[in-house]
C-alpha positions as CSV (number, residue, x, y, z in Angstrom):
1,M,-44.1,-97.9,-133.2
2,R,-42.6,-94.7,-134.6
3,I,-41.9,-93.5,-131.0
4,N,-40.0,-96.7,-130.3
5,K,-37.8,-96.1,-133.3
6,L,-37.1,-92.7,-132.1
7,A,-36.1,-94.0,-128.7
8,N,-33.8,-96.6,-130.4
9,L,-32.1,-93.9,-132.4
10,V,-31.3,-91.9,-129.2
11,A,-30.1,-95.0,-127.4
12,L,-27.8,-95.9,-130.3
13,A,-26.4,-92.4,-130.2
14,V,-25.7,-92.7,-126.5
15,V,-24.0,-96.1,-126.9
16,A,-21.9,-94.7,-129.8
17,A,-20.9,-91.7,-127.6
18,L,-19.8,-93.9,-124.8
19,G,-17.9,-96.2,-127.1
20,G,-16.3,-93.3,-128.9
21,C,-15.0,-91.5,-125.8
22,S,-11.4,-92.7,-126.5
23,I,-11.4,-90.8,-129.8
24,L,-12.7,-87.5,-128.3
25,G,-9.3,-86.1,-127.4
26,P,-6.9,-87.2,-124.7
27,S,-8.1,-88.4,-121.3
28,Y,-6.9,-86.1,-118.5
29,E,-3.9,-87.2,-116.6
30,K,-2.4,-85.0,-113.9
31,P,1.2,-84.0,-114.7
32,N,3.9,-85.5,-112.6
33,T,5.6,-82.7,-110.8
34,N,8.2,-84.8,-108.9
35,D,7.2,-83.3,-105.6
36,P,10.1,-83.1,-103.2
37,E,9.7,-85.0,-100.0
38,K,11.0,-82.2,-97.8
39,W,12.2,-78.6,-98.1
40,V,15.8,-77.9,-98.8
41,S,15.7,-74.9,-96.6
42,R,14.7,-75.3,-92.9
43,D,13.3,-72.9,-90.4
44,V,14.1,-73.7,-86.8
45,L,11.1,-71.6,-85.8
46,A,8.7,-73.8,-87.7
47,P,8.6,-77.0,-85.6
48,T,5.0,-78.1,-86.1
49,E,2.7,-78.8,-89.1
50,S,-0.6,-77.1,-89.5
51,A,-3.5,-79.4,-90.3
52,N,-5.8,-77.0,-92.1
53,L,-3.9,-73.9,-93.3
54,P,-6.6,-72.6,-95.7
55,A,-9.1,-72.2,-92.8
56,M,-6.6,-70.9,-90.3
57,A,-7.0,-67.3,-89.1
58,W,-3.2,-67.1,-88.6
59,W,-3.3,-63.3,-88.1
60,K,-5.0,-63.8,-84.8
61,S,-1.8,-65.3,-83.4
62,F,-0.6,-61.7,-83.1
63,N,-3.3,-61.0,-80.5
64,D,-4.4,-57.6,-81.9
65,P,-8.2,-57.0,-81.9
66,V,-7.8,-54.1,-84.3
67,L,-6.1,-56.2,-86.9
68,D,-8.8,-58.9,-86.4
69,N,-11.5,-56.3,-87.1
70,L,-9.7,-54.9,-90.1
71,M,-9.5,-58.4,-91.6
72,E,-13.2,-59.2,-90.9
73,S,-14.1,-55.9,-92.7
74,A,-11.9,-56.6,-95.7
75,L,-13.2,-60.1,-96.2
76,R,-16.7,-58.8,-96.2
77,N,-16.3,-55.6,-98.2
78,N,-13.3,-55.7,-100.5
79,N,-14.2,-54.9,-104.1
80,N,-11.6,-57.2,-105.7
81,I,-13.0,-60.2,-103.8
82,Q,-16.5,-59.3,-104.8
83,A,-15.5,-58.9,-108.5
84,A,-14.0,-62.4,-108.3
85,V,-17.2,-63.7,-106.9
86,G,-19.0,-62.2,-109.9
87,N,-16.7,-64.3,-112.2
88,V,-17.7,-67.4,-110.1
89,I,-21.4,-66.7,-110.5
90,A,-20.9,-66.2,-114.3
91,A,-19.0,-69.5,-114.6
92,K,-21.7,-71.3,-112.6
93,G,-24.3,-69.8,-115.0
94,Y,-22.4,-71.1,-118.0
95,L,-22.2,-74.5,-116.4
96,Q,-26.0,-74.5,-115.9
97,Q,-26.5,-73.6,-119.5
98,I,-24.4,-76.6,-120.6
99,Q,-26.2,-78.9,-118.2
100,A,-29.6,-77.6,-119.4
101,A,-28.8,-78.3,-123.0
102,W,-29.6,-82.0,-122.4
103,I,-33.2,-81.0,-121.8
104,P,-35.5,-80.5,-124.9
105,T,-36.9,-77.1,-125.6
106,G,-40.5,-76.5,-126.4
107,S,-42.6,-73.7,-127.8
108,A,-46.4,-73.1,-128.0
109,Q,-48.1,-72.6,-131.3
110,V,-51.5,-71.1,-132.0
111,G,-52.6,-70.5,-135.6
112,Y,-55.6,-69.7,-137.7
113,Q,-56.1,-70.5,-141.3
114,T,-58.6,-70.2,-144.1
115,R,-58.7,-72.8,-146.9
116,A,-61.1,-73.0,-149.9
117,V,-61.7,-76.7,-149.4
118,Y,-61.7,-77.2,-145.7
119,G,-63.0,-73.8,-144.6
120,E,-61.9,-71.7,-141.7
121,G,-60.2,-73.2,-138.7
122,Y,-57.4,-73.0,-136.1
123,N,-54.7,-75.2,-134.8
124,A,-52.8,-75.1,-131.5
125,G,-50.1,-77.3,-130.0
126,L,-46.6,-77.8,-128.5
127,L,-43.5,-77.8,-130.7
128,P,-40.8,-79.7,-128.9
129,S,-37.3,-79.5,-130.3
130,Y,-34.1,-81.3,-129.4
131,T,-30.8,-81.1,-131.1
132,L,-27.7,-82.7,-129.5
133,N,-24.3,-84.0,-130.2
134,I,-23.7,-86.5,-127.4
135,F,-20.0,-86.4,-127.8
136,Q,-19.9,-82.6,-127.7
137,M,-22.2,-82.4,-124.7
138,I,-20.1,-84.7,-122.6
139,R,-16.9,-82.8,-123.3
140,S,-18.6,-79.4,-123.0
141,T,-19.8,-80.3,-119.6
142,Q,-16.3,-81.3,-118.5
143,Y,-15.0,-78.0,-119.9
144,A,-17.7,-75.9,-118.1
145,E,-17.1,-77.8,-114.8
146,A,-13.4,-77.2,-114.9
147,S,-13.9,-73.6,-115.9
148,Y,-16.2,-73.1,-112.9
149,E,-13.6,-74.7,-110.5
150,A,-10.9,-72.5,-112.0
151,Q,-12.9,-69.4,-111.2
152,V,-13.6,-70.6,-107.6
153,A,-9.8,-71.0,-107.2
154,A,-9.2,-67.6,-108.7
155,K,-11.6,-66.1,-106.1
156,D,-9.8,-68.0,-103.3
157,A,-6.5,-66.6,-104.7
158,M,-7.9,-63.1,-104.5
159,R,-9.0,-63.7,-100.9
160,L,-5.5,-64.9,-100.0
161,S,-3.9,-61.9,-101.6
162,I,-6.2,-59.5,-99.8
163,I,-5.5,-61.2,-96.4
164,S,-1.7,-60.7,-97.0
165,Q,-2.2,-57.1,-98.1
166,V,-4.2,-56.2,-95.0
167,V,-1.9,-57.8,-92.5
168,G,1.2,-56.5,-94.3
169,G,-0.3,-53.1,-94.7
170,Y,-1.2,-52.9,-91.0
171,F,2.3,-54.0,-89.9
172,T,3.8,-51.4,-92.2
173,L,1.5,-48.7,-90.8
174,R,2.4,-49.6,-87.2
175,G,6.1,-49.9,-88.1
176,N,6.0,-46.4,-89.6
177,D,4.3,-45.1,-86.6
178,Y,7.1,-46.4,-84.4
179,L,9.8,-45.3,-86.8
180,L,8.4,-41.7,-86.7
181,V,8.8,-41.7,-82.9
182,L,12.3,-43.0,-83.1
183,Q,13.3,-40.6,-85.9
184,K,12.0,-37.6,-84.0
185,Q,14.0,-38.7,-81.0
186,L,17.1,-39.0,-83.2
187,V,16.5,-35.5,-84.6
188,K,16.1,-34.2,-81.0
189,D,19.4,-35.7,-79.8
190,L,21.2,-34.5,-83.0
191,G,19.8,-31.1,-82.6
192,E,21.2,-30.8,-79.0
193,I,24.6,-31.9,-80.3
194,L,24.4,-29.4,-83.1
195,E,23.7,-26.5,-80.7
196,L,26.6,-27.5,-78.5
197,T,29.0,-27.8,-81.5
198,K,27.8,-24.4,-82.8
199,Q,28.9,-22.9,-79.4
200,Q,32.2,-24.9,-79.6
201,Y,32.8,-23.4,-83.0
202,K,32.2,-19.9,-81.8
203,D,34.6,-20.5,-78.9
204,G,37.2,-21.8,-81.3
205,Y,37.3,-25.4,-80.1
206,I,36.3,-27.0,-83.4
207,S,36.7,-26.1,-87.0
208,L,34.0,-25.1,-89.5
209,Y,34.6,-28.4,-91.3
210,Q,33.7,-30.3,-88.1
211,L,30.6,-28.1,-87.6
212,Q,29.5,-28.8,-91.1
213,Q,29.6,-32.5,-90.5
214,Y,27.2,-32.1,-87.6
215,I,24.9,-29.9,-89.7
216,E,24.8,-32.5,-92.4
217,Q,24.0,-35.3,-90.0
218,Y,21.2,-33.3,-88.4
219,N,19.6,-32.3,-91.8
220,Q,19.9,-35.9,-93.1
221,A,17.9,-37.2,-90.1
222,L,15.4,-34.3,-90.3
223,A,14.7,-35.1,-93.9
224,Q,13.5,-38.6,-93.1
225,I,10.6,-37.3,-91.0
226,P,8.4,-36.1,-93.9
227,I,9.2,-39.3,-95.8
228,I,8.0,-41.4,-92.9
229,E,4.9,-39.3,-92.6
230,K,4.2,-39.7,-96.3
231,N,4.6,-43.5,-95.9
232,I,2.1,-43.4,-93.0
233,V,-0.5,-41.7,-95.1
234,A,0.1,-44.1,-98.0
235,S,-0.2,-47.2,-95.7
236,R,-3.3,-45.8,-94.1
237,N,-5.0,-45.1,-97.5
238,T,-4.0,-48.5,-98.8
239,L,-5.8,-50.1,-95.9
240,K,-8.8,-48.0,-96.5
241,V,-9.0,-49.1,-100.1
242,L,-8.8,-52.7,-99.1
243,L,-11.7,-52.1,-96.7
244,N,-13.7,-50.4,-99.5
245,E,-13.7,-47.1,-97.6
246,N,-12.7,-43.6,-98.4
247,P,-9.4,-42.1,-97.1
248,G,-9.4,-41.4,-93.4
249,E,-7.8,-42.5,-90.1
250,V,-7.2,-46.1,-89.3
251,E,-7.6,-47.3,-85.7
252,R,-4.3,-48.5,-84.1
253,G,-4.0,-51.4,-81.8
254,L,-0.9,-53.2,-80.5
255,E,2.4,-51.3,-80.3
256,F,4.7,-52.3,-83.0
257,M,7.5,-53.9,-80.9
258,K,4.9,-56.0,-79.0
259,F,3.9,-58.0,-82.1
260,N,5.0,-61.6,-81.4
261,S,7.1,-62.8,-84.3
262,Y,8.2,-66.1,-82.9
263,G,6.5,-69.5,-82.9
264,V,3.9,-68.4,-85.6
265,I,5.4,-70.2,-88.6
266,P,3.9,-73.6,-89.7
267,A,6.0,-76.3,-91.2
268,N,4.2,-78.1,-94.0
269,M,5.3,-80.8,-96.5
270,P,5.6,-79.8,-100.2
271,S,2.5,-81.9,-101.1
272,T,0.5,-79.8,-98.7
273,V,1.4,-76.7,-100.6
274,L,-0.2,-78.1,-103.7
275,R,-3.4,-78.9,-101.9
276,N,-3.5,-75.5,-100.2
277,R,-2.5,-73.0,-102.9
278,P,-5.4,-71.7,-104.9
279,D,-3.2,-70.6,-107.8
280,V,-2.0,-74.2,-108.2
281,Q,-5.6,-75.4,-108.1
282,Q,-6.6,-72.8,-110.7
283,A,-3.8,-73.7,-113.0
284,E,-4.8,-77.4,-112.8
285,Q,-8.4,-76.7,-113.5
286,Q,-7.4,-74.6,-116.5
287,L,-5.5,-77.6,-117.7
288,V,-8.5,-79.9,-117.2
289,A,-10.6,-77.4,-119.2
290,A,-8.1,-77.2,-122.0
291,N,-8.0,-81.0,-122.2
292,A,-11.8,-81.1,-122.4
293,N,-11.8,-78.4,-125.0
294,I,-9.8,-80.6,-127.4
295,G,-12.7,-83.1,-127.2
296,V,-15.2,-80.3,-127.8
297,A,-13.5,-79.4,-131.0
298,T,-13.0,-83.0,-132.1
299,S,-16.7,-83.8,-131.4
300,Q,-17.7,-81.7,-134.4
301,F,-16.8,-84.7,-136.6
302,F,-19.6,-86.7,-135.0
303,P,-23.3,-86.6,-135.9
304,S,-25.7,-84.2,-134.3
305,I,-29.2,-85.6,-133.8
306,S,-32.2,-83.3,-134.3
307,L,-35.6,-84.4,-133.0
308,N,-38.6,-82.2,-133.7
309,G,-42.2,-82.9,-133.0
310,N,-45.6,-81.4,-133.2
311,A,-48.5,-82.3,-130.9
312,G,-51.8,-80.5,-130.6
313,A,-55.4,-80.1,-131.8
314,A,-57.1,-78.6,-134.8
315,S,-60.7,-77.4,-135.7
316,N,-61.9,-76.7,-139.2
317,A,-64.7,-74.2,-138.5
318,L,-65.1,-71.1,-136.5
319,N,-68.4,-72.3,-135.1
320,N,-66.4,-75.2,-133.6
321,L,-63.8,-72.9,-132.2
322,F,-64.2,-74.2,-128.7
323,T,-64.9,-77.8,-129.7
324,P,-62.0,-80.1,-129.6
325,G,-61.0,-81.0,-133.1
326,N,-58.7,-83.6,-134.5
327,E,-55.7,-84.3,-132.3
328,F,-52.5,-84.7,-134.1
329,W,-48.9,-85.8,-133.5
330,N,-46.0,-86.0,-135.8
331,Y,-42.2,-85.9,-135.4
332,T,-39.1,-85.7,-137.5
333,S,-35.7,-86.9,-136.7
334,T,-32.4,-86.2,-138.5
335,A,-28.8,-86.9,-138.0
336,T,-26.2,-84.6,-139.6
337,M,-22.4,-84.6,-139.6
338,P,-19.8,-82.4,-141.4
339,I,-18.3,-83.8,-144.6
340,L,-16.4,-80.8,-145.9
341,N,-15.5,-78.4,-143.1
342,F,-11.7,-78.1,-142.9
343,S,-11.9,-75.3,-140.3
344,I,-12.5,-78.0,-137.7
345,Y,-8.9,-79.1,-138.1
346,G,-7.8,-75.6,-137.3
347,Q,-10.1,-75.5,-134.2
348,I,-8.6,-78.8,-133.0
349,D,-5.0,-77.5,-133.4
350,Q,-6.0,-74.3,-131.6
351,A,-7.4,-76.4,-128.7
352,K,-4.2,-78.5,-128.6
353,G,-2.1,-75.3,-128.5
354,Q,-4.2,-74.0,-125.6
355,Y,-3.7,-77.3,-123.8
356,Y,0.0,-77.1,-124.4
357,Y,0.1,-73.7,-122.9
358,A,-2.0,-74.7,-119.9
359,Y,0.2,-77.8,-119.3
360,Y,3.4,-75.9,-119.0
361,N,1.7,-73.0,-117.1
362,Y,0.6,-75.6,-114.5
363,L,4.2,-77.0,-114.2
364,Q,5.6,-73.4,-113.9
365,T,3.0,-72.6,-111.2
366,V,4.0,-75.6,-109.2
367,R,7.7,-74.9,-109.6
368,N,7.1,-71.3,-108.5
369,A,5.1,-72.5,-105.5
370,F,7.8,-74.8,-104.3
371,A,10.6,-72.2,-104.9
372,S,8.7,-69.4,-103.1
373,V,8.0,-71.4,-100.0
374,D,11.5,-72.8,-99.8
375,S,12.8,-69.2,-100.2
376,D,10.4,-67.9,-97.6
377,L,11.5,-70.5,-95.1
378,A,15.2,-69.5,-95.6
379,A,14.3,-65.8,-95.5
380,H,12.4,-66.0,-92.3
381,D,15.2,-68.1,-90.6
382,Q,17.9,-65.7,-91.8
383,V,16.0,-62.5,-91.1
384,T,15.2,-63.8,-87.6
385,R,18.8,-64.5,-86.9
386,S,19.7,-61.0,-88.1
387,F,16.9,-59.5,-86.0
388,D,18.2,-61.3,-82.9
389,T,21.7,-59.9,-83.6
390,Q,20.3,-56.4,-84.0
391,I,18.5,-56.8,-80.6
392,K,21.8,-57.8,-79.0
393,Y,23.5,-54.8,-80.5
394,Y,20.7,-52.4,-79.3
395,D,20.9,-53.9,-75.8
396,S,24.6,-53.1,-75.8
397,T,24.0,-49.5,-76.8
398,V,21.5,-49.2,-74.0
399,V,24.1,-50.4,-71.5
400,A,26.7,-48.1,-73.0
401,Y,24.3,-45.1,-72.7
402,K,23.5,-45.9,-69.1
403,L,27.3,-46.1,-68.3
404,A,27.8,-42.8,-70.1
405,Q,25.1,-41.2,-68.0
406,G,26.9,-42.4,-64.8
407,S,30.2,-41.1,-66.1
408,F,28.6,-37.8,-67.0
409,K,27.2,-37.3,-63.5
410,D,30.6,-38.1,-62.1
411,G,32.1,-35.5,-64.4
412,L,34.1,-38.0,-66.5
413,Y,32.1,-37.5,-69.7
414,S,31.1,-34.3,-71.4
415,L,27.6,-33.6,-72.5
416,P,28.4,-34.0,-76.3
417,T,29.9,-37.5,-75.5
418,L,26.7,-38.5,-73.6
419,L,24.6,-37.3,-76.5
420,Q,26.7,-39.2,-79.0
421,N,25.9,-42.3,-77.0
422,A,22.2,-41.4,-77.2
423,V,22.5,-41.0,-81.0
424,T,24.1,-44.4,-81.3
425,M,21.3,-45.9,-79.3
426,D,18.7,-44.1,-81.4
427,N,20.2,-45.5,-84.6
428,A,20.3,-49.0,-83.2
429,A,16.6,-48.7,-82.2
430,I,15.8,-47.7,-85.8
431,A,17.8,-50.6,-87.2
432,V,15.9,-53.0,-84.8
433,A,12.5,-51.6,-86.0
434,N,13.4,-52.0,-89.6
435,S,14.7,-55.5,-89.0
436,K,11.4,-56.5,-87.2
437,Q,9.4,-55.0,-90.1
438,T,11.3,-57.3,-92.5
439,Q,10.8,-60.3,-90.2
440,L,7.0,-59.6,-90.0
441,N,6.9,-59.3,-93.8
442,T,8.6,-62.7,-94.2
443,I,5.9,-64.2,-92.0
444,V,3.1,-62.6,-94.1
445,Q,4.8,-63.8,-97.3
446,L,5.2,-67.3,-96.0
447,Y,1.6,-67.7,-95.0
448,Q,0.5,-66.4,-98.4
449,D,2.8,-68.8,-100.3
450,L,1.6,-71.7,-98.0
451,G,-2.1,-70.8,-98.9
452,G,-3.1,-69.8,-95.3
453,G,-6.4,-68.3,-94.4
454,Y,-8.3,-67.9,-97.7
455,A,-11.1,-70.4,-96.6
456,Y,-11.7,-68.5,-93.3
457,K,-15.3,-67.2,-93.1
458,N,-16.2,-67.0,-96.8
459,Y,-18.4,-64.0,-96.7
460,S,-18.3,-63.4,-100.4
461,Y,-21.2,-65.6,-101.4
462,E,-23.4,-64.1,-98.7
463,S,-22.6,-60.6,-100.1
464,A,-23.3,-61.7,-103.6
465,N,-26.7,-63.1,-102.6
466,R,-27.6,-59.8,-100.9
467,F,-26.5,-57.9,-104.0
468,G,-28.5,-60.1,-106.2
469,D,-31.6,-59.7,-104.0
470,Q,-31.3,-55.9,-104.2
471,H,-30.6,-55.7,-108.0
472,D,-32.6,-58.5,-109.6
473,A,-33.4,-56.2,-112.5
474,H,-29.7,-56.3,-113.5
475,F,-29.3,-60.1,-113.5
476,I,-30.6,-63.0,-115.5
477,W,-30.5,-65.9,-113.0
């Protein structure tokens, strides 16, 4: 009979909880971001839409096995990715704690007593205990679930960032390798011109002012070599850090100018960006969590039900120590709720403020996402057109140099004039290399802003499980 009353009390609490959901803070509604139907900026090199950008290994379109290997290593070993996985594990553990709070706790009790009337004896039993606020548990579970999803999205955002850094860093390294070759060729040609002009100055054909101009031009070109070499070392070490390795050489693959930078850009609708970008997903889950947290704070006004019981056996004599004594069962149940606790109002206002922040943070994240992709499309289109023009200019300098070579052989051009044509061609080649570097960077940036590749081969959980197996002493699972 008493157990039935206890069950009825819990049932009434559940019904009250379900009926009171509307007063537990606002129900979550996704903000209206007025998604544009199409991009304002268009990229003529992006004619097709990719079906599954998050899982796309887009860097493989450059056909460089070395780059592919670097990416595989980074996704397995990068420290920042693994740190983000740690946050996911922690959030999952918190969610498990909240979910387990619905299950009553129990503790064993064994005692011995001496009484004048009843004599010596012992008692032993199980002490179940259950305290819950149905309203709070529902909202706390929602909060923990959203917090977990936010950490998963944060991990994905880190993977996306590392992918972009590895690809961009490799392109920068190969670009600097190529620039160093071009710069040394420029210095060589300028050095030959300088030697000729020095002789012309001695012979009285040119002035000291003219000679000084050639010296400045040579020294300016020469000064760029150690800067490029420094950039090579910095790019190499940056890649090593991304791979979780100590400084050292990095294997090189495809020659820089052989990287295909055409036909590798996807064209996606704005709504696809919101589905793909983990930072947008993270911002929305933070908003969901903030909304649930208002309910967690509000739920403190509702009663908490405490159920405590005691079940076991007792014996009143040491000589009956191993003889079952009187079995006993009793329980108590209480329901408590705050009457005078004005700090709850402050907690509710704090939760509302956090929701307000999360709401506008989500809107700003979406706006930034749309703006960055639209800007990237425009940048890639414009940079590509500039690169094409640079190529045409370089091709014309090559033709001019070959014509100058013919004229030099025929005695129509002097050696300094031929070398000047070579210097013009060298500078045009450097401009083309810099333009291609910029073009490749726009491709990397666009794929990052579209959310491309972060779901490819998620090694992070595998690594976390291996780490946990090796270091169980350091974890409470």
